[in-house]
N, C-alpha and C positions, 0 to 999 in steps of 0.2 A: 575823754582824754583832754586835759587842759593844756598840754604842751606836746608838740611833736619833736622828734629827733631831727636835727638838721642833716640833710644829705649833701647835695652839692648844687642844686639848681631848683628853680621853681617847677620845672617840668618833673624832676624827680619827686618833689613833694606831692604834686598832683597824682602821679602814678602810684605813689605810696598810699595816698588817701583812697584811691579807687580800690586798691587791694584790701585795705582795712575794712572798707564798707562791704566788700564781697565776703570777707571772713566773718561777718556778723559779730561785731565787737571783738572780744579777745578770747573766746573759748576754744578756738582752733579745732572745731569739730567738723571735719571735712566729709563730704559725701563720697560714696563709692564710685566705681567705674563700671559702666554697663557693658562695654566691649573691652576685654582685657588687652587687645592688640591695638586699640586706638583710644587714647585718652579723650575724654569729652569735657567741655567747659562746664563749670558749675557756677559761673558768675553771671547767670541770667542772659547769656548770649552776647555780652559786651565784648568789645575788642580785647584781645589778650593784653595783659599788663606786663611789659618787659621789665627785666631786672636792670635798674639804673646804675649798678656798680661800675666804677671806672678805674679801680685800682686793683692791687694784688691781694687784698684781704679777702680771700676766697675760700670757700669750702672745696677741698680737693678730694677727688674720688679716684682711687687706684684701681686700674683694670689690668689683671693678668690676662693678656689678650687670648692666649690659647684656650682658656677655660671660660670665657665670658659668654659669647653668643656665636652660634654656628649658622652662617647664612646659606651654605651650600650642601649641607647634609653629610659632610665627610667626617663628622665627629669632633672637629677642631674649631675653636673660635677663630674669628677673623675680623678684619677692619669693617667689612660690610655688615657683619653682625652687630657691631657697635652702632653703625648708622641706622640700621633697621630697628634697634631697640632704644634709640636716643630719646624718644618721648618719655620713656620711663625715667631717664636721668634728668632731663630738663626739657619740658615741652614748650618753653618759651612764654609761659603764662604764669606769673607769680601768684595770681589770684585764685586759680581753680583748685589748688591743693591736691591734684592727682598725681603729680610726679614727685620724685625725690627732692629735686631742687638743688642739685650740685652746680657749682659755678666754675669748676675747672676739672679736667680729667687728666690723669697721669697714666700713660700707656707704658707698661713694661716693654723692653726692647722689641722693636718691629723690624730692625735691620736684619739682613740675611745672615743667618747663623747656623751652627751645626746642631745645637741642642734644642730641646723643647722651649727652654726659657729665653734663648737668644741673647744671653749676656756675653756670648763668645762670637763676636761679629766676624763674619767672613768679608763682608763689604759694608762699610758704614754709609755708602751712598745709594743703597738699594733696599727696597722692601722685601722681606722674606716671602717667597711665593706661597708658603703656607698661610700667610696672613692677607694676601691680596696683592694689589698693585699700587704704584705711585698715584694713579688716578683715584683709587679708592681713598687714599690718605688725603688727597686734595679735596675730595668731596666731603670727607669728615671735617676737614679744616673749615670749609665753607659753611657747613652746618653749625659748627661751633661759633663762628663769627656771627652768624644769623641769630643765635640764641644768647650771645654774649657769654659764652663759655670759653675759657682758655684751654688750649691743648698743649700738654707738657709731654715731651718725649724723654724716655729714660736713656741716658748716655753713659755707657761704661767705658770711660776713657783709659782706664788702667791697662787693659789687655785686649787681645784679639783671639780669634780662633787660630789654631795651627794651620788651618786651610786658607787663611788670609794670604793673598798674594804678597803682601809686605813681608810676612814671616817666611814664606817659602823662598822668596828672593834673598832674604837676610841669611837664612840657613845655608842656602847654596853658596852665597858669597863667603861665609865663614868656613865652610868645608873646603872651598877652592882657594881661600886666602885672597879673594878678589876685593881689595880695598877700594877699587874704583866703583863698585856697585853702590848706588845711592842708598840702598837698604842695609848696607854692611853693619851700621851701628844703630839701627832702629830698635833693636831689642837688647836686652842685657845678657851677655854671653860670658862663659868661663871655660877655660881649658882644664880646670880641675874641679873635682866634685865639691859642691858647696850646699849649705842648708838653703832650702827654698828653690833649688834648681833641679831641672829634669834632664836626664841624659838623652842625647840624640843617639838612636840605635846605630851601633856599629862604628861610632865616632868617639874620640876623646874630646867631646864637646857637650856642654851643658847650657841650658837657657833658663832664665828666671821664670818661675811659674808659681807664684805664691798661693794662687787660688786652688790649684790642683797639682800639688807636688808629685803625687803618685802617677796620675795619668797625663799630666802636662797639657791639659786641654785648653788652657788659657795663658799663653805666654805674655809676659809683661813688657810693655813698651818702654823705651829708654827716653825719659823726659829730660835728660841732660843734653839731648840732641835737639837743637833748635828746629831742625827740619821736621821732627816728630811733632813738636809743639805747634808749628805752623800748619801742619797737615790736619791736626785735630781741631785747630781753630777753623780751618776751611770746612771741615765736616759740620761744625755747628752753624757756620755762616750759610752753608748750603740749605740746611733745614729751616733756618730763619727766613731765607729768601723764598722757600716754598710756602711759608706762612705759619709755622708753629710759633707758639708764644713763649717758649722757654724750655728748660731742661731740669730733670732730676738727675743729679750726679751720683753714680754708684760708687760706694766704697772709697770715699775721698781720701782717707788716710793712707791708701795703698799706692798712690802715685809714686811716692818714695816710701817704701815699706815702713809704716808706723813712725815715720819721721815727721813730727808735728811742728817742724820749722820749715823744711823745704816743701812739704806738700801744701801747706797754707800759702806759701810764697808763690807757688805755681798757680794756685787757684785765684789768687789776687790778680796776677797778670792776666790770666785767662778770662775771668769775669769782667775785668776792666775793658778788655778788648770787645767783649760781647755787648757791653753797655754802650759802647761807641756806636754800635749798630742799632740797638734798641734800648734806650734808657729805662724803659719800663719792663724789661724782660723779667720773667718769672724764673727764679733760680732757687733750687733747694737741694741740699746735699745729705747723703747718708754718712754720718760719722757715728758708728756704733761703738761708742767709747764713753769715758767719764765726762763730766761736765767741763772740767778744766781743759781737756783736749778739744772737746767739741767747740768751745768758745773761740778757739784759735782760727776756726774756719768762718766765723761770723763776719769777719772783715770782707768776705767775698759773697756770702750767700746766707740764706736761712738754713737751718738744719732741723731734722726731726728730733723730738725730745724723747730719746730712748729710755730715759730714767723713769718715765711714767708708764711705759708700754708693758704689755704682757700681764702676767698675773701679779700686778703690783698695786700701787696706791689708788689708781682709778677703780680697778676691780674690787679692791678691798673696801673702799668707801661705798661702792654701788651695792655690795652685798651686805652692808651694815656691819662688817667685821672690823673695819678700821676707822679711825677717827677721820672725819672729813677735813679737819684742820690740817692734816698732813698733806692732803691733796691741795688745799687752798694755799698753804705756805709755799709749796713747790711752784705753783703757777705764778704767784706774786714774785717770788725770789728769782725764778728763771726769766721772767719778763724784765725785771730790773737789770739782771746780768747781761742779757743779750743787747738791750738798748744802750747799755753803757759802752759796749763795743762799737755799735753802729746805731745811730738814733732812729733809723727807720727799720731796724731789725724786727722780725716777727717770731713769735712762739709758734711751734707746729706740733700739736698734740695728737696722738693716735693711740688706738688700743692694740692693734696687731698689723702685721704685713705679711708678705709672701714668704718670708723666712722664719716666721713664728707660728706657734700653735694658735688656732683661731680662738677668739675671745669667748664665743658661745660655749666652748668646752669647759672653761674655768669660771664662767659666770652663767650658771645653769638655768636660773629662772628667767622667764621672759620679762617680768616686772623689774628684775635686777638688771637685765640687759638694757631695758628702757632707761633705767636710772643712770647707767654708765654712759649712755648716749647723751643724756641731758648734762651730765657732768663735763664730758670732754668737748662736746660741740659748742657749749656756751662758755668758751674761753677765748682769749685774744689771739689774733694772728690768723693762721691758716690751718685749721685742723684737717686731718686726713681720714677718710672712710675707706677701708679695704673692702673691695667688692664682695657682696654677699653678707657682710657683717650686719647689714640693715635688715636681713631676713633670718638671722640666726644660723647661717651656714656654719657647719662644724668641719673640723679636720685637724688632726694632730699627729705627732710622731714622725720619726725619720722614715723616708722612703726615697727611691730614686727621683732625682730632680725636685725633691721636696714636694712631690705630687700630693701628699696627704694634706698639705697646707694650701694647695692651689687647685682644689676640686671644682668641678663645673658649677656655674650659676644655675639655680633651680628655677628655670623658666616653666618647665612642665609642658613644653611643646617642642616644635621642630628646632627652635633656637638652642635647645639644651645640648651641650657638648657631651661626648663620651667620657667616662671615667678612664684614665689611662691604665693600661694593663699593669704598670709598675707601681700603682698606688695600692696601699694595703688597708686604707681606712674605708670602712663600710658606710655607705650613705644612700638614702632613698631620694632620688632626684625628682620624683613625681608627686611628692606630698608636701603640703605647706609651701607652695611655690610663690614666686613673685606675684603672680596674678591673684592667687588665693588671698595673699596678704593685702594687695592693693584694693580688694573688694571689702576688706574688713577694717573698719575705722579704729578698732582696738588692737590692731596688729602691731608688731615691732616695726615693720616697714613704715606704716603710717605715723608711728611715733617719731621716727627719724624725720619724716617729712614735716611734721608739726614743729619739731625742734628747729629745723633749718628755716622754716617760715619765721619763727621768732628771731633767730639769729640775723636773718637778712632784713627783717623789718626795722630793727634797732641798730644802726651802724655803730653805736658806742660799744656793743658787745665785741665786735672784731677789732676795733680801732682804739678803744679807750685804755687808760692806765689803771691797773688793778691793784687794790689793796684789800687786805683780809678783813672779813667780818666773822667773829667767833660767836657761836650761838649758845655757849654754855653747856652743850652736851655733844657727845661724840658724833651723833647723826644729824646735826643741824649746823649750818654755816654757809658762807659764800663770799661774795665780793661786793665792794663799793667800786664802781667804775666811773672814772672821770673822763669826759670827752668834750672839751670846750665848755660851753655853758649847759650841756645836756648830760647830767649824771644819771646813771641807772644803778639799781641794786639787784643782784642775782642771789637768791637764797634757795638752798636745797634741803629737803628733809628726806634723808636716805633710809629712815626707819621703815620697816615693813608693816608696823602696826600702830605706832604712836603718833598722834596728832600734836603739833606744836602750837601753843598759844603764848605769845610773848609781846611785851612792850618793846618795840624796835629801838627806842631811844635808850634802852638799858644795855644794848649789845655793844661789845667792844668792836670798834670800827664804825659805829653810827653814833655812839654817845658823843655829845658835844657838837653835832652837826647843826642843831637848831631847828630841826623839822618839827612842825606842829601837826602835820598829817602826811600821809603817804597815799599814793594812788597805784592800784594794780594795773600794769600795762598788759600783762599776759601771764598765764600759768599753763603748765603742761605736766602730765603724769597720771597717776592712778586716782587721784582725788582732787580736791578743790582748794582754793585759797580765798580768804576773805580778809578785809581790812576795815577797821573801825578806828578812825583817828590815827593813833600810833600803835594800835594793837593788831598784830597779825595772827591769823589762824591758818596754819598750813598743814594739809593732810599728809599722810604717809606716802613715801615714794613720789613726791611732787616737787616741782620747781616753780618758783614765782619770779617774775620780773616786776620791779617796783620803781616808782619815781617819786 
């Protein structure tokens, strides 16, 4: 390699060099794991190579806590289960290639709640007993800091459980007409029936509950009340003081029901206050809406890119059914749009989440799933992996609590949680487990690990400015990425059978750049990549990084 990507310090460069030597050039062919419950170093016994990242351009891993890892044998996931399996997520050594290599984890709500999913908080200041204790969370926070992994909590600001003391007091005050009760106006009430409101049994009284109008299980808070705003700010401050690094905000457009003026205004105030506490706080929001409305929240936070998720353009390109140019154009266009709103805004691409059918169901082939991983993880900003996606975990269709989409992680040992009785999707939890795949260098899980090694080795991939490269055929294309003086090129061949041989200087997006030769920095996939001057040969279902 004639030129290294600049990171931030001489120490970081030295660490990166150690890692690259340990990886034996750039073929990213890692060894297996001899003990599935304890990862072992494959870097010749050298000291672990830590991840030098010091910003928020991180690979984020979403954990649905109840289904991830069970530490006490009761069939339900918990925080201690995450601690005990943390080496799988990030073992603190960039060089050994044994772990997945995530740099941030997002926990779905851990606050005390009524439901399995805990998006209906009874108490925002306590950990749900099903998941453990505050001390467990503090231990996880300490482990994350030791491994340079950011811990992000899911914060559903919009509503509470009806069992929340705030709501019980507010209902009592409304029934008794007690305007002196501080909670009297903490929720939205009506004395006449209204759309989106739930009736209080035996009373001519209704409360807003947009998330569950029939059952009324999540009454909406009244954000026109400054006391509510201040209390929810106190909630965030409390967890920041405990040591968390940021928040994922649930359903941001519902603070004021689908009001894309008042809701963004609230979040601008709220996030400005949080940044006074921690200027580097990690904030990301769920705005499941069109691009126009999603952009309105980018003044405050980054947002997930729902336009690409599900059985859409990433899946289509990975399967070779759709033109890769559609995917490429969306990434470039979306990055341009979000950075026009806020210069440090990030794209956040993902395949699926806890509310959607799992991607392995509509991307059926393992090689296609690998291709999908290469496509979306080698994009700017902060991509998100939904737990189990990296091992091809399946689950689809409606069921109580969306259990089909939130099935247990397949550890294949005592950490494996029980399938909830209200799930209707059939799954074998004891075959093709995490540990099976970690031993197999050709597995989907190890492909994810290799792709993340590439992503983290070349900082331009996360931080650079993307422009399109068109390959002249539907299954070939990628990006020219500019990052200071260190430009990289990402090219994908999504075809299942056709090798591409092309003069790079003839491609739209590279033509006129003036390169007389190119260098392969890394490649990953089912086949190989070769370069001869300006002529690239790229095998089927393979991705190459060039300079």
